[in-house]
N, C-alpha and C positions, 0 to 999 in steps of 0.2 A: 481476353479478362482488360475490362478499362480498367485505365490508369488514374487512380483520384490521387493519389501518395502528391502532396504537396514538397515546394519547396519549406515549411515547416517553417518561416520564421517570420515572429512575433515583430509584433512596432522594439521593444526592450534588445531582441537581436540584431535587428536593421541598425544598430546605434553606431556596430562597427564590426569591421571586417577581424573574425575573436581569430586564431591560430593556436595550432597542436602547444603540447605540452612541451615539446623537444624547439621549440622556442622562447621556452623563459625567459633567456638573457636577453641584454638590448643596455646598449648605450642609456637608455630612460631610465633613473632609477624610479625604485616604488614610487608611487601616488601615497602618500602620508595621509592626504585626506579621504582620500578611497578606505586605506587599512581603519580607517576611527569609525568611517560609514559600515563597515565591514565587520567592522569586531560590536558596535554597536544595534546592527542587526540584530544579530547573535543571542548577546544581551535579551534583546527587548521579547525578541520571537520561545525563549525558551523558557522566558521571567513568562510569560505567558502561558504558556502554554506546556507546565513540566509534569505532568504526565506524559507526553508522546517524548520529552529530553529524558525520561528514566529509560522509556525502549528503548529508544535509537542510542542507549548508552551513554549519554553524555554526560559527564561530571557537575557533582554544584547546584543543581534544583528541586534533589530530593525531598528537601524538607518542606517543599513549598505544593501547593496547591495552587487550581485558575480560578480567574474569577471571571464568571458565566454570565454574570449581569450586563445592561446590555451599554450603561456607563464603563463599564470597564473597558468591553472591548471598543467603545468610542476610544476612550484613552489610547490604548493601542494602535488603535488605526488612524490617531492624529499621530503619532511619534514615525509610522514609518512614513504618513504624509511626508512629513520631516526629513527622512531619511530618502524620498524621491527628490525631495525639491537639491538637497545635495549634491545624488549622482547629476540631478538638469544641469549645476552649476562647470560640471566638470568636464571637460571637453573629450570625449573618447581618441579621438585623433591625436593628441598630446601624449597618452597613454603608453606605455613600454604595452607588447604584446603580452603577457601575464595579466597585466594591468585591464586590459579589451576584453578580456573573458571577463574576470573577475565582476566588469564594470557593466557586460551585459545579462548575465549570472543575477547579480545581485537586483539591477532593476528588475527582472522579470520577479525575482522574490518578492521582493518586496511589495510591488503588485498582486502579484498572487495570494503574498498574506492577507492583507489590507481588505482585500476585495471580498476573502472568504468574512473577515470578522463583520465587515458590512453589509452582504447580505445576510449573514447568518440563518442557512441555511438548517440547521442543526432543531434551529427550536420548532420549529415544522417536522418533524422526522424521527419525532421521541421510537424509540424501538430497544432492541439486544446487541446490536451491533457494534463489537469489540473496537473501532476505530470510528465509530460517527453519533454511537451513542453517552454521553457524559459518564453515568455511570455502569457500564461497559464498561469506557476508560480504565476507569477506577478500578475496578477487578483486574483488569489487565497492567497496570501497570504500577501499581502499589506492592504486588509479592516479587516484580520483578526488580524492584531496588536492590544495589550490591551495595549492605551492611556489612565493613567491613570494616571498623573499628569503633570508638567510644562516640563519634565524634558523628560517626556515617548513624550509628542505633539511634542517637539525640533528636537525627535528621525526619529519623522514621517516626519517631515519636511523633514529632511536630508534627510532618503528614498527616498524620490520622489523627492529632489534635483539631487538624483544619478541615475536615471533610466533612464533619456535620453541617459547619457554614454555607461549604460548596453546594451541598445536596439539597438544601435550602434555599440557596440563588437557584439552581437547576430547574426547581416548582416556581420558582417567583418568575424565572427566563419564558417558562411555558405561561402560565396565565396570564404576564402581559399580551408575547406573541397569538393569543386563544380570544381576548378581546380584542384584537385587529385581525381577527378572521383569519389566522394564519394557524391553523389545527393539523394537529399533528395524523394518519391513517387510525385504522380500525386497529389494523393484521400492527403498524410499530405498535403502536400504545400494547396492546395486548400480548405480547414476548417483553417489552417491560416490564411489565407485573407482573409477568411467568419467572423470568429473569430475578426479582429484588423478590418473592416470593420464596424459589428457592435457597437463595441465598440464607437468608434471613430463616429459613427450616435448617439448618446447616447449626451445629452443634458450637461453642465456641471452638472446643478443637481443632476440628475439622474446618473454621474459618479461614479463608484465603487472606485475606487478611490480615491475623495472625503467622501468615505464614514464612517471612523471607529469615533467610538465616543467621543468627546470626555468630559476631565470629568467639573464638578462643580469649578475647581478652575487654570484656564487660561480662557484669554479671546479670546472665541470664535471665536468669528465676524473676529479679526483679527487673528486666527489661519485659517481660514474657508480662507479666501478673500489670506492668503501667500500660500498657497498649491492650490486655484483654478488659481494663475497666475501662482504659476511652471510648471501644470498639462496643462492649455491651451496655456500655452506662450514658453516651453521644451519640453513636455513629448507627448505630443500628436505634435507636430511634431517631433518626433523622430518614435512614431509608424507607423505616413506614411511615413516616412523613411525607415522602416522597411516592411510595406507592396508595397512600390514600387517596393524595389528586390525582394519580393517573388514573385509581380505577373512579373515584367519584366522579372529578372536573374533566377528567380530559373525552375521561371511556366514553362517557354518553353523547358527546359531540366529537366524535372522531372522526374523519374524513372515511368513505366505504368505501367497500375494493375498486367499485368504478370511475373513482376520484382517486388513485394512490399518486399522480405525478404531480412532482410539484408544481407548477403549472395551474394546477387549480385555488396558487393559497395566494393572495397579493404579490406583486412582485415576485412573485413564480417562474415567470417567462424570460423575463432579465438576469433572474439570479442563475436559472439553466445554463444561460449562455455562459456566464460569468464563467459555469463551473463546468464549462467545454473545455473553453480557451483554456480556464486553469490547470484542466486534471491533462489533456494532452497538449501542452505545451506549441499548443497549433492554431492557427486562425481557422480551420475548419467547420464551417457552421453543421445545427443535426443532422438539418438535410440531408448534410456532403456524406454524412457518417453514415449515418441511416444505410446510404446505397453503396455508400463500403462495407455495410457488414451482408450485407446481399450478393454480395456479387462477390463475396470470400467465402458464400456456402456453394454459391453455384458451383466455384471453381473447387472446391473440396471432394466435390461429388462423384469424379473419376478418382481417384482416388481410395474415399469410402470401396468402391465398386472392385477397384485392383487388392486391396487390401485385405479385403472382407471373401474376394474369392478363394486367398491362398488361406487363409483364417477357416472359414466356415463354410468354405464351397456356394456359397450363395455374390453374384453383385448386386442383388437387390439391397436400395440403404434401408431401405424399412424396413425390411428383411435380418438385417445384420445389425440395427439398435436395436430389433425386438431381443433378437438372439444372444447378443450381448447382454441386454437388461435381465432377460427369462432366464438362463442357464445358469441354476445354482451354484454348480462347480467353480464358477467366475470370479467366484467370495473368498472372502479368507472365514476363517474357524473363527481365530483368535488373533486377540489385539498382538502378542508377541509377535504373530507374524507378518505386522502392515511394521513394529518397527523393527523385523530383523531385513525386511523391503527396500526398506528407505534406507538402510545404516550400511549395507552390501551394495546398493545402489550407490549416495555418501564416493564408498570406500574405492567401489571401481573410477568412477569421475575422478578421484585425486589421483590416481595414480596413472588416470590418462592424461593431466591436466598441460604437462609439462611440454607434448607436441602442438598443443594449439594454443596458448599463455606465455607470456614474459612470464620470468620468475618474478615469484611473492609472497617474504615473508609474512605471511598474516595470522590473527586467532584461527583456534579453532571453531570448530562446527559438530555441535553436539546434536543428538535426538530428546527429542522432550513431547512429552504423550501432555496434549490438550489434557486441560483439566477439565472432568465429568461440569460441574458449573458451566460453562461455558458452552458444551457441547453441543445444545439444544441446535443454537441458531447459531452455529460452525461450521465457517469454510472447513472444507477438507482439512486442509493445514496454513499454516503461516511464519513468516521470517521476524524471529528478533537477533534486532545490530548482536554483535560482545559490545559490550561496558568499554571508551576509548582509552581507562585507565589501567586494561588487561586484566580488570577483576572478575570478569566473567565471559567468557566466551560467546559468540554466535549460538545462534539454537534455530532449528528448524522444528518446529511443533507442529508435531501432525496426529488426528482427532483417531483413536481406538477404537469408540465407544462403539455400538452396534456390529463389530466386524463382519459379520453375518449379511451386512447391507450393504458393505463397503466391497469395490471392484477390485479384484487384482490385481488388474491393466492396467491401471489409472498411475497405483503409490509409485514405479519408475518415472512417471515427466516430472511427478509434485515433486521426487527427491532433487532433479535435475535445473526445477526452476527456483525451488526452497533453497536448495543447498552449492553444492560446486555443479555446472557454471554458473549456476544466476546470482539469486541474491545474496548468498553468503559472500561467495568470490565479484561479486562488482562493491558488495558496500563495506566487507573488511580491507579491502585492496585501497579502496579510497581513505581511509582512518589512515593509510601509512603513507600519504601524500603532505609530508608535512612541511612543507613550500608553498600550500593552498591554503587560501582564511582558514580557519576553524570555520565557519557555516560550509565551508564547502566540501569536507571532510568526514562530513556526518549526516546520511539520506536524510532529508526533505520532501515534508508530498508532495512540497510542490512541485515537484519535478518525477510528479508518477510518471509521464508518458515516458520517459528515460530508461526509469526504474521497473516499470514493469514491463516496457516494450525488451529489458533487458531478461529479464525474468522468462519470460513465452520466447522469445529468439534462444533463450537456452536449451528450451526446449525441443527441439531440433537440429540445434547444436549439435545435442547429444548424441541425434542419430548418426550424425556425420563425423562422431569421434568411435563410433560401434560400441553406444553402453550400453545401449536396449537388446534387454535377452532372448529378446523372441519377437515374431509380428505378429503375437497376442498384443502385446508391452505398445508396440508402435501402434496399438488399435487404439492404444488408451493416449497416447498422444497427437492421435488424427480426432480422435473424444477431444479433446482438452484445446486444440485449433475451434473448432466446430466451436464450444460455447463459449471461445473467446467473442468469435464472427458473432452473434445471436448476442452477444452484450452489448455490439453496437449496435445492435436492430430494436431492442427490448429494454434498453435504457434513454433511446431518444426515443422509441414508440411510447413509455410511459410517458415521459418527463417532456418533453415534444411534442409528438401528436393528440397525446390522452389516452396512451391504449386502457384499457384495466388490466386487472392482476393478470385472471384468469388469461385475459388474449396474451401478455407479455407469456406464463405459465405454459397456455396450450400451445405458443411460435418454440419454446427455447424444445416442451418434448417433441414435438415434431423436426427439428432439425439435429439433437442428439441423440445419443447413446446413454445419460446419467441418468441416475433413477427421480420419482415424483419427488423424492425429496430430498434430493440436491437439486432440483426445480427448483421448489419450493422459497429456499437456503438458497438458489440463487435470487429469484426476483424478487424474493423479502429485504437483500445485500443490499438492488440497487434502490429500492426504492426509497431507506431508509442514507442514501447515501450517493446523490445524484448526478453522472458524472464520472465517479469514479470507474463504473468498469472499458470506461471510451479507453483507458490512455494501455492496454496493454495492448490490443488488435495494431492501434495505431502508430506505439511506440517501436513495436515487433516490425511495420512495413516500412519505417522509413529505416531503423539500423539495419533490413536487409536493402533497401534500397542503395542503401550507403555503400555494402559491401559488392552489389552486381556494379555500381556504377566505378570502386576501385578497379576492380579485377577488369574489366570491362576498358579502362583505360592506361593498366601497368601493363597488362597482359603476364607475360612470364612472371616476371618482374613480383608479380602482389605477393605478397608471403601472410601467411594468417594470424603469423603469432606476431607481426606485428599493428597488419587492421584492429587486431581485440588489443593490444595493446594503447592502440591511439581513442578505440573510443574509452578504455578504462582509463582513462592516464590522464582523466583532468577530472573526475568525481562524477558525478549525476550531474549534467547538464542541462537543459533547453532542447528542445530539436532543433531548433533553428539555429543553436549556435553548438548544437554538434551536426549541424551540417554545414556549416562551415571551417570546423577543427580539423572533420576527417578532407573535406576538400583543399582544404593547407597542404595537409601531408599528404596527399596523390602529386596534389603539385610541386611539392617539394622531389617528388620519390620520382617525378615523373619527369624531370627536369635533365 
């Protein structure tokens, strides 16, 4: 195997040798200026992206909507540049160990957030993806708000009242980008049109924007009536304006399927290189990542043959893929079976957790079905963090529509990725780290390499924990490994090398056991969200490299619970910072 795993130290992380959470005490007091900059970043970040704040469980922003205009983005970028100047004025060598970590992480996140705003790749990526398309983020976040009292109900109504201006500003941004040749793809525009059309076809009674649960101490009828009036009289007309703009102005000129990569828009090549750096939190180039993906797929061939031989009686990888796809007995028959499968997987993982992790007092995780309005272009599952104030549990949101098209062998691995020991354990435990600055306690997209790397690491860890019920489900784990390796190839293929949509779909079809529908959803998701697909496998490889290093250095003294506690004990951090945290822990254990 060619070892491309990097040291993964970003320029921000190199500013200091950070240390693990075990060394947070020091004779040097906490730095007041760094604490001020940290609090300022938290406020700026979530005020600029309040939809994400709601989804992340951060309270205080549920009455706000984003400003998607270029002027708004420039203003926020300028504020972030001010924080970067403040950080540059602080000498990390004079900080205590905990603040050295804070300095490195804050520098990384501030750059990443500013870079994302300055490149504005989303304006060339109209789609229906829940995390990259503005209207899709609206559909996800508004119903997710925790409406716990009368004040929260007023914030909910305030947010509804701001949605028309938000949607109009999104259309204005698309128009400005179009005039500069920054045009979205035909497939993405079509998906956005379908999503808006589907939502507008709903009755008010079924409109998800009106679905938040209201507390007992408010006049529910009055709040619902006011909300319905806003949605029907203002929000839906704005949706229709956005729909008309997408259909009449963008679709006729949208990029064809042979130009889906961001490299085909002005500024796209530079934007993609920064997106790669942002999502992986490494300095790996697109070329290096493309090669890593190909090598990963080659490494999986022997495992496909070994498992396929045991389960299906064949070692031919292409035949294994075909059998898994075509055998209708390997599909669910109804949505309740899907819910039961992931619920039982979560139960087993929670029971086994204590042998592999330190004790954590964290929020519960529940299973929720993805709303059918989101299902057409949705991933198989996603995770929604608990609210920081305890008003909402964490949720593994799972796709249950068209169960006859869903493979029974995939959903255990999905559960371990999204719930425990994956995203839920990592994110909910981070929220309990009250000695950390607030911005580090809540998941941040700018440390995606760690977050998604941990999720993918957890799928394999679940196998070590004995959580899979059969070799068939272990084939599902292997299939997801192949899918994440393919992402390295197809994302860089489309956005850096100029692959067509068909070429990317064909490559994923040839190298995984997933369905054509899921191949299409995968490729279309990453057409609209350049670079995010790279985080999973790059992050997993780094976590695994550090674990192997610790086991090699410590021998019989290696403790898997302590290793996991070290990895999770600082919240989500850039991979370069994680390297230094774990290396410091290894040095102390070896001393």
